[in-house]
Every structure is written in structure tokens, then in C-alpha cells.
C-alpha positions as CSV (number, residue, x, y, z in Angstrom):
1,M,87.7,193.8,71.7
2,T,85.1,194.5,74.3
3,S,81.7,196.3,74.3
4,L,79.8,197.8,77.2
5,I,76.5,196.0,77.6
6,C,75.1,197.5,80.8
7,T,75.9,199.8,83.7
8,L,74.6,199.1,87.3
9,Q,74.1,202.3,89.2
10,D,72.5,201.1,92.5
11,H,75.3,201.7,95.0
12,R,75.6,205.1,96.8
13,D,79.3,205.0,97.4
14,D,82.5,203.5,95.9
15,V,82.2,200.0,94.6
16,N,85.0,198.1,96.3
17,C,84.7,194.5,95.0
18,C,82.6,192.4,92.6
19,A,82.3,188.7,92.0
20,F,80.6,186.2,89.7
21,S,79.3,182.7,90.5
22,G,77.8,180.5,87.8
23,K,74.4,182.2,88.0
24,L,74.8,185.2,90.2
25,F,76.8,188.4,90.3
26,A,77.6,190.3,93.6
27,T,79.0,193.8,94.4
28,C,79.9,195.5,97.7
29,S,80.4,199.1,98.5
30,G,81.3,201.9,100.9
31,D,77.5,202.4,101.4
32,K,77.7,199.3,103.8
33,T,75.6,197.1,101.5
34,L,76.0,194.2,99.1
35,R,73.9,193.7,96.0
36,I,73.2,190.5,94.2
37,Y,72.0,190.2,90.5
38,N,71.0,187.5,88.1
39,S,74.1,187.1,85.9
40,Q,71.9,186.4,82.8
41,D,70.0,189.7,82.6
42,F,71.5,191.5,85.6
43,S,68.2,192.0,87.3
44,E,68.6,192.5,91.0
45,L,67.3,189.7,93.3
46,P,64.2,190.5,95.4
47,F,66.1,190.3,98.7
48,S,68.9,192.6,97.5
49,P,70.5,194.8,98.9
50,L,72.0,192.9,101.8
51,S,72.3,195.1,104.8
52,G,74.1,193.9,107.9
53,H,77.5,195.4,108.1
54,G,77.9,198.6,110.1
55,Y,80.6,200.2,108.0
56,V,82.3,200.0,104.6
57,V,82.2,196.6,102.9
58,H,85.6,196.0,101.4
59,C,85.4,192.6,99.7
60,C,83.0,189.8,98.7
61,C,83.4,186.3,97.2
62,F,81.2,183.3,96.4
63,S,81.6,179.7,97.6
64,S,82.4,177.3,94.7
65,C,78.8,176.2,94.4
66,G,77.5,179.7,94.6
67,Q,75.2,178.9,97.5
68,F,77.0,181.3,99.9
69,L,78.5,184.7,99.7
70,A,81.2,186.0,102.1
71,S,81.8,189.7,102.8
72,C,84.1,191.7,105.1
73,S,84.0,195.1,106.5
74,T,85.5,197.9,108.6
75,D,83.1,196.7,111.4
76,A,85.7,193.9,112.1
77,T,83.5,191.1,110.8
78,T,83.3,188.7,107.9
79,M,79.7,187.7,107.2
80,V,78.4,184.6,105.4
81,W,75.2,185.1,103.5
82,S,72.8,182.6,101.9
83,T,72.4,183.4,98.2
84,V,69.0,181.6,98.2
85,T,67.3,183.6,101.0
86,G,69.6,186.6,101.5
87,E,69.8,185.7,105.2
88,I,73.0,185.9,107.3
89,E,74.3,182.4,107.9
90,A,77.2,183.4,110.2
91,V,79.1,186.4,111.6
92,L,82.8,185.8,112.0
93,E,84.4,188.3,114.4
94,H,88.0,188.9,113.5
95,P,90.5,188.3,116.3
96,G,91.5,191.6,117.9
97,R,88.4,193.3,116.4
98,S,90.5,195.1,113.7
99,P,88.8,196.3,110.5
100,V,88.8,193.5,108.0
101,R,90.0,194.5,104.5
102,I,90.1,191.3,102.5
103,C,88.5,187.8,102.5
104,A,89.0,184.9,100.3
105,L,87.4,181.4,100.0
106,S,89.4,178.4,98.9
107,P,88.3,176.8,95.6
108,D,87.1,173.7,97.5
109,S,85.1,176.0,99.9
110,A,86.8,174.3,102.9
111,H,88.5,177.4,104.2
112,L,88.1,181.1,104.4
113,V,90.8,183.6,105.1
114,S,90.3,187.2,106.4
115,G,93.0,189.8,106.6
116,A,92.8,193.0,108.7
117,S,94.2,196.5,108.9
118,D,96.5,195.5,111.8
119,G,98.3,192.9,109.7
120,S,96.5,190.0,111.3
121,L,95.1,187.0,109.4
122,A,92.4,184.5,110.5
123,L,91.9,181.1,108.8
124,W,88.3,179.7,109.3
125,D,87.0,176.3,108.7
126,F,84.2,177.3,106.3
127,P,81.7,174.5,106.7
128,S,81.7,174.8,110.5
129,K,82.5,178.6,110.6
130,Q,85.0,177.9,113.3
131,L,88.3,179.8,113.7
132,R,91.2,177.4,112.9
133,R,94.4,179.4,112.9
134,T,95.7,183.0,113.2
135,G,98.8,184.7,111.9
136,A,100.1,188.2,111.5
137,V,102.6,190.5,109.8
138,N,103.4,193.5,111.9
139,D,103.2,197.1,110.9
140,T,101.1,196.7,107.8
141,T,97.6,196.3,106.5
142,M,96.4,193.1,104.7
143,I,94.9,194.3,101.4
144,A,95.0,191.3,99.1
145,C,94.6,187.5,99.3
146,S,94.1,184.6,96.9
147,F,94.0,180.8,97.3
148,S,96.0,178.5,95.0
149,P,93.8,176.3,92.7
150,C,94.7,173.3,94.9
151,S,93.3,175.1,98.0
152,Q,96.3,174.1,100.0
153,V,98.2,177.4,100.1
154,F,97.3,181.1,99.8
155,M,99.1,184.3,99.0
156,T,98.6,187.6,100.8
157,G,99.6,191.1,99.9
158,S,100.0,194.2,102.1
159,T,100.4,197.9,102.0
160,Y,104.0,197.3,103.0
161,G,104.5,196.0,99.5
162,D,105.3,192.3,100.3
163,L,103.8,189.1,99.0
164,R,103.7,186.2,101.4
165,L,102.8,182.5,100.8
166,W,101.1,180.6,103.6
167,D,100.0,177.0,104.2
168,L,96.8,176.0,106.1
169,D,98.8,175.8,109.4
170,M,99.7,179.5,109.0
171,N,103.3,178.7,108.3
172,Q,105.0,181.3,106.0
173,L,106.4,179.3,103.1
174,H,107.9,182.3,101.2
175,A,108.1,186.1,101.6
176,E,108.7,188.3,98.6
177,K,109.8,191.6,100.1
178,N,109.1,194.8,98.1
179,A,107.2,193.0,95.4
180,H,105.5,196.3,94.8
181,D,107.4,199.4,96.1
182,L,104.4,201.4,97.1
183,G,102.2,198.6,98.3
184,V,100.3,195.7,96.8
185,T,96.7,196.3,95.8
186,C,95.6,192.9,94.5
187,C,96.9,189.4,93.9
188,T,95.2,186.5,92.2
189,F,96.2,182.9,91.3
190,A,95.6,181.6,87.8
191,P,93.2,178.6,88.0
192,S,95.5,176.2,86.2
193,I,98.3,174.0,87.6
194,H,101.4,173.1,85.7
195,S,103.3,169.9,86.6
196,G,106.4,168.2,85.3
197,G,109.2,166.2,86.8
198,Q,109.9,167.2,90.4
199,V,108.0,170.5,90.3
200,V,104.4,171.7,90.4
201,Q,103.9,175.3,89.3
202,F,101.3,177.9,89.9
203,R,101.0,181.3,88.3
204,L,100.2,184.4,90.2
205,A,99.4,188.0,89.1
206,S,99.9,190.9,91.4
207,C,99.5,194.7,91.0
208,G,100.2,197.7,93.1
209,Q,100.5,201.4,93.7
210,D,103.7,201.4,91.6
211,S,101.6,201.2,88.4
212,L,103.0,197.8,87.7
213,L,101.4,194.4,86.9
214,K,103.6,191.4,87.7
215,I,103.3,187.8,86.7
216,W,105.0,185.2,89.1
217,A,105.7,181.5,89.0
218,I,105.2,179.7,92.3
219,N,107.2,176.5,92.2
220,K,106.5,173.6,94.6
221,F,109.2,171.0,94.8
222,I,108.7,167.3,95.6
223,S,110.7,168.0,98.8
224,G,108.0,170.4,100.0
225,G,109.9,173.6,99.4
226,Y,108.6,176.6,97.5
227,K,110.3,179.1,95.2
228,M,108.8,182.3,93.8
229,Q,110.1,183.6,90.5
230,L,109.2,186.9,88.7
231,L,108.3,186.1,85.0
232,H,107.0,189.4,83.6
233,T,106.7,193.0,84.7
234,L,104.1,194.9,82.7
235,T,104.5,198.7,82.6
236,G,101.8,199.7,80.2
237,Q,99.7,201.5,82.8
238,S,100.5,205.0,83.9
239,A,98.4,205.0,87.1
240,P,98.2,202.7,90.2
241,V,96.9,199.3,89.2
242,L,94.1,198.6,91.7
243,S,92.7,195.3,90.6
244,C,93.5,192.3,88.4
245,A,91.7,189.0,87.6
246,Y,92.2,185.8,85.6
247,S,89.5,184.2,83.4
248,S,88.2,180.8,84.4
249,D,90.5,179.1,81.9
250,G,93.5,181.1,82.8
251,Q,94.0,182.4,79.3
252,L,93.0,186.0,79.9
253,L,94.2,188.5,82.5
254,V,92.7,191.9,83.0
255,S,93.9,194.7,85.2
256,G,93.2,198.4,85.6
257,Y,92.7,201.6,87.5
258,V,89.3,200.4,88.7
259,T,88.6,199.3,92.2
260,A,87.3,195.9,91.1
261,C,87.3,193.5,88.1
262,C,86.3,189.9,87.6
263,F,85.4,187.4,84.8
264,S,82.2,185.4,84.5
265,P,83.0,181.7,84.7
266,T,80.2,180.8,82.3
267,S,79.9,183.7,79.8
268,P,82.3,186.0,77.9
269,L,81.8,188.8,80.3
270,I,84.0,191.1,82.5
271,A,82.6,193.2,85.3
272,T,84.4,196.3,86.6
273,G,83.6,198.4,89.7
274,S,84.7,202.0,90.2
275,M,84.9,204.9,92.6
276,D,82.1,206.6,90.6
277,K,79.7,204.1,92.3
278,T,78.9,202.2,89.2
279,V,79.5,198.7,87.8
280,N,80.1,198.2,84.1
281,I,79.5,194.8,82.4
282,W,81.6,194.3,79.3
283,R,81.2,191.6,76.7
284,L,84.3,190.0,75.1
285,E,83.8,190.1,71.3
286,D,84.8,187.4,68.9
287,G,88.6,187.3,68.7
288,C,89.1,187.3,72.5
289,S,88.7,183.6,72.6
290,D,89.7,180.8,70.2
291,R,86.8,178.9,68.7
292,G,89.1,176.2,67.5
293,G,89.8,175.1,71.1
294,K,93.5,175.9,71.0
295,S,95.1,177.6,73.9
296,M,95.7,181.3,73.3
297,P,98.5,183.3,74.9
298,V,97.5,185.3,78.0
299,T,96.1,188.7,77.0
300,Y,96.7,191.8,79.1
301,S,94.0,194.4,79.0
302,C,94.1,197.9,80.5
303,L,90.7,198.5,82.0
304,C,91.5,202.0,83.0
305,V,91.3,202.9,79.2
306,L,87.9,201.1,78.9
307,E,86.5,202.8,81.9
308,G,87.9,206.2,81.0
309,S,85.9,206.5,77.8
310,D,82.6,205.6,79.3
311,L,82.6,207.1,82.8
312,T,80.3,210.1,83.3
313,S,82.1,212.9,85.2
314,S,80.6,214.4,88.3
315,E,80.3,217.7,86.5
316,E,78.0,216.1,83.8
317,R,75.8,214.6,86.5
318,T,75.1,217.9,88.2
319,S,73.8,221.3,87.0
320,A,76.3,223.8,85.8
321,G,78.1,225.6,88.6
322,R,76.8,223.3,91.3
323,S,78.3,220.1,92.6
324,K,76.9,217.5,95.0
325,L,80.3,217.1,96.5
326,L,80.1,220.4,98.4
327,V,76.5,220.8,99.4
328,S,77.6,222.8,102.4
329,D,79.0,225.5,100.0
330,W,75.7,225.9,98.0
331,S,74.2,229.4,97.9
332,E,70.5,230.1,98.5
333,G,70.1,230.1,94.7
334,D,71.7,226.7,94.4
335,V,69.3,225.3,97.0
336,S,66.3,226.8,95.2
337,A,67.5,225.3,91.9
338,W,67.9,221.9,93.5
339,L,64.4,222.1,95.0
340,V,63.0,222.7,91.5
341,E,64.9,219.8,90.1
342,E,63.6,217.5,92.8
343,G,60.0,218.5,92.2
344,L,59.8,220.6,95.3
345,E,59.3,224.0,93.7
346,G,56.5,224.8,96.1
347,L,59.1,225.2,98.9
348,V,61.3,227.7,97.1
349,D,59.6,230.8,98.5
350,K,59.7,229.4,102.1
351,F,63.4,228.5,101.7
352,R,64.3,231.9,100.3
353,A,62.4,233.7,103.0
354,N,64.4,231.8,105.6
355,N,67.8,232.2,103.8
356,I,68.4,228.5,103.6
357,D,71.8,227.8,102.0
358,G,73.6,224.5,101.7
359,T,74.8,224.3,105.3
360,E,71.3,225.0,106.6
361,L,69.8,222.5,104.2
362,L,72.0,219.7,105.6
363,S,71.0,220.5,109.1
364,L,67.2,220.4,108.6
365,T,65.2,218.1,110.9
366,K,61.5,217.2,111.1
367,E,61.2,219.6,114.0
368,T,62.7,222.6,112.2
369,L,60.6,221.9,109.1
370,A,57.5,222.0,111.1
371,S,58.2,224.7,113.7
372,E,60.4,227.1,111.8
373,L,59.5,226.6,108.1
374,H,55.9,225.8,108.9
375,I,55.7,222.9,106.4
376,E,52.4,221.3,107.6
377,S,52.3,218.3,105.2
378,V,54.0,215.2,106.9
379,G,54.5,213.6,103.5
380,L,56.2,216.7,102.1
381,R,58.5,216.9,105.1
382,S,59.4,213.2,104.8
383,K,60.1,213.6,101.0
384,L,62.3,216.6,101.6
385,L,64.3,214.8,104.3
386,R,64.8,211.8,102.1
387,K,66.2,214.0,99.4
388,V,68.5,215.6,101.9
389,E,69.8,212.2,103.0
390,E,70.4,211.3,99.3
391,L,72.5,214.5,99.1
392,K,74.5,213.4,102.1
393,S,75.0,209.9,100.7
394,D,76.1,211.4,97.3
395,S,78.8,213.5,99.0
396,V,81.5,211.0,98.4
397,C,83.0,210.9,94.9
398,S,86.3,209.9,93.3
399,G,87.1,213.6,92.9
400,I,87.8,214.1,96.7
401,P,91.2,212.9,98.0
402,D,90.5,210.1,100.4
403,E,92.5,211.7,103.2
404,F,90.0,214.6,103.1
405,L,87.1,212.3,104.0
406,C,86.3,211.4,107.6
407,P,86.8,207.6,108.0
408,I,83.6,207.4,110.0
409,T,81.1,209.3,107.8
410,R,83.0,209.2,104.5
411,E,82.2,212.9,104.1
412,L,84.5,215.9,103.4
413,M,85.8,217.1,106.8
414,R,85.1,220.6,108.1
415,E,86.7,220.4,111.5
416,P,89.3,217.7,111.3
417,V,90.9,216.5,114.6
418,I,93.6,214.0,115.4
419,A,92.6,211.2,117.8
420,A,94.9,209.2,120.0
421,D,95.1,206.5,117.3
422,G,96.9,208.9,115.0
423,Y,94.0,209.2,112.5
424,S,92.1,212.3,111.6
425,Y,88.3,212.5,111.9
426,E,85.5,215.0,111.7
427,R,85.2,216.4,115.3
428,E,81.5,215.7,115.6
429,A,81.8,212.2,114.2
430,I,84.6,211.1,116.5
431,D,82.9,212.7,119.5
432,S,79.8,210.7,118.8
433,W,81.9,207.5,118.3
434,I,83.8,207.9,121.5
435,N,80.6,208.4,123.5
436,S,79.0,205.3,122.1
437,K,81.8,202.8,121.4
438,N,83.6,202.6,124.7
439,R,86.6,204.6,123.5
440,S,87.7,202.2,120.8
441,S,89.5,203.4,117.6
442,P,87.2,203.4,114.5
443,M,90.3,202.3,112.4
444,T,92.0,199.8,114.6
445,N,89.3,198.8,117.1
446,L,91.9,199.1,119.8
447,P,91.3,201.1,123.0
448,L,92.0,204.8,122.7
449,L,94.5,205.8,125.4
450,T,92.9,209.2,125.7
451,T,89.9,211.0,124.4
452,L,91.8,214.2,123.8
453,L,91.3,215.5,120.3
454,T,93.8,217.8,118.6
455,P,92.7,220.1,115.8
456,N,94.4,219.2,112.5
457,H,95.1,222.7,111.2
458,T,97.3,221.5,108.4
459,L,94.6,219.2,107.0
460,K,91.9,221.9,107.4
461,M,94.0,224.3,105.3
462,A,94.6,221.6,102.7
463,I,90.9,220.9,102.4
464,G,90.3,224.6,102.1
465,R,92.7,225.0,99.3
466,W,91.2,222.0,97.5
467,K,87.7,223.4,97.8
468,T,88.9,226.7,96.4
469,N,90.4,225.0,93.4
470,H,87.4,222.8,92.8
């Protein structure tokens, strides 16, 4: 049994990862920030949020002592932060400058692994922050990584669907092809080690887009060889399983259709992060752990059920007939109603007289407010523009298919175009990127062979149909 004890609503975009240390709790998001909380009362630390990444932050993890926090981003870096001051201790640039999707610290905090969207891996010496080894798996994106409890090997998972075991010299010890048919989403080692006779055994959980959770045995033989054996395939979830995590004693395993989940190492708490921009903190009630000190069988929990009963839908968070997802489609009346809600009712007449609809609202600047709408108060102009920026930040929600969002702005595309890297972007956003980023791809960081942009009419029509239906 679990009960919801609090909901953190500080992020402005999808929550991609969360992590506990002994005293702290951290989250990271598509809003480019990390946030750190006291794990006792979940009050945010004074130096939070941490801002330093230029794009989406995909993953975060604490060092074993909790003194450092590592994070990785589409900006092709892994950053190391001090949890005492909130300052950046190091910026680790991924080889090849490809977007970094996953990072993991070894339990002994001696090594850090980062994996990127081009299939490359980087192994860093964590104390010195120096690059030690590199490796790669072609034609895939690294999406998952976990160190064994002995810190000597680590497992990676990719969008290709394979699980691969590596040593610290970047030698592949085992490759499990098609571990998850539609791609791996997460993998995590259990913290315990089983030994007997000629074999040392680790347990690994993995989940994927195939809606399956799998439990594996990783056997290490005295000869040095490794063998991977599937123990269980759990089929209780009807949607892609996006995350999974073991408790600190290895006796509980949670998984679900939430973007992130983790156990507290010191309290009976589970944290889950979601595409609705929130983080829920759940307490495990009596009965989930054994007071008598005996080992309990592993329990499998479906967090998509827990989340589903407590999430607030986007429709409930907005006024009837109006959605923050599509501000550009607001009528003049919608804009007027929004002004009243935000305490700016004094501007309603000016906005109506100038026929300001949603599209016009999003294009307002300090200059147009002063010269065309004749709003003389500097404070009022600033307040209005802050509210407009909040609307833009709130434009991303789990209700929009990800392929309809521009990878650069994370907003619904109006004029999608295909760039030389094969990805689709909002025309204005990719034009600006090309003009300022030396013709590199936002998704791969590799040079664009041409700046020619091709209108994606098929995607534009699909977006149009989606808008009509929603």
C-alpha cells in the first residue's frame, strides 16, 4: 500500500529523472533546470533551481556520499554540481558533441558513464573528471545505463532494443539483442550480490516500449566470463514501461508509465516524475516492509495506476473551452478571459480595441506594448510579458505527440521543415539555430551538409488534424 504525501510542481516542462541521496532529492526537466530539495520535508534548497544546461536535461544522479550531483543534456555535456553550494564543479563535453541522453555514477563514485544519441559512450574518471575510455554502438541512441553493485561493470540499453554489458576498459562482455522489441527505456541493477561456488550473480531489471518488465540474472564465472539469463517477464502493464527502480535493500522493485521513479535509501518513500511536469512523493505503508527483519519476496508495483488516479488533467487546470496547449488558437474572448484571470483586467479594453487574439498575444514585445497599445506603465508591461512567457513555457504537455513538438523550442510546430539531418523543426527556430550555431545539427551536433530546408507538408497536415480533434 502507498499513500501520496506531497506533489512538487516547480518544473515548467516534463520531469525526465529524479534521484535521492541520504539527505537530498533532485529532479531534472525539459525546462533546462535541476531542482534540489531537502528529503525530510521537501523544501527547496536556497540555490535551487540549478541553471547551466542550454537544452533539455535528461538524467541526474548523486555521488555515493551525496556531495555531488551529475546531470546530462541535449547540449552535449554532463555537468557535475556541488550539492553544498549549487556551483558547477565540472563540465564534461561528450566526445563528438552529440546530445547526451543518460549518465550514471558507479556506487564507489570512481567512474561516471555518459551515453549519447549517436550511440557513443564516454567513461570518465570521476575524481579527476578526466575522460578515460570511449565506446560506441552504431545506429542507435543510448537511453539507459546502470552500474553493477561492485562498480566493475555496467549495463547499457538503447533504442535498438539491446542490452550490453561493459567493463571499465570498454570491452563488451555480453550483448543481449532484442531484449525489448521496441527499444529499452530503463535498466537498473539490484544492489545485492549473490555468490556461491564458481559463480557471482547480479540481478538486473529492464523495461521497454514493448510494455514489458524483465528480470535478468547476470552470472560472472571464476574464469572471468559472463552469462545473462532471463528469469521473469512481467506483462501486467498495458502501456510502455518508461522507468523502473530497486529499493536500497533490493527487496522492492517499482515500474510504471511515468518518466522517472526512485526509492529513498533512508525512508520508506518512492518518488515519481511525469510528463505533467510534477513529481509525486509516495509513502510505503506498513505491510510493504517486514518489521521482523526477514527478507520479503520482490514486489512489483505498477506506478502507472498510482499516477493515473492522482494526476490532474490539462483540461482541469484550464478554464472551460480554453487550453494553454494552443495559445495561438485563442480567440479575442479567450485572451480577455485570460487577462482577467491573471489580474490584468485593466488591459481588456485595449486588447479588444486592437483585436489581440492568441497569435498576436504571443508576438507582443515591449516596443509594441508601448508604441501600439500605449501601455505607459513599465511595471505593467513587464508583468504582462512575464505572463506571456509563462504561457509559452506551459505550451508543452503530455497531450501533444512528441513528434509534433519542435526539438529546439519544444513547442507545437506551425511551419515544420526537414533539415539536412533528417529531423523536422519549426522553420523560424532552425533558421535561428543555423545562423548562430555554425550549421551544426541540434539533434546530433554534427555539421549540416546543407542549410536547405524542405517543408514537411505531411507533418503539418497531421498537426492540423490533431488540433482539430483536440
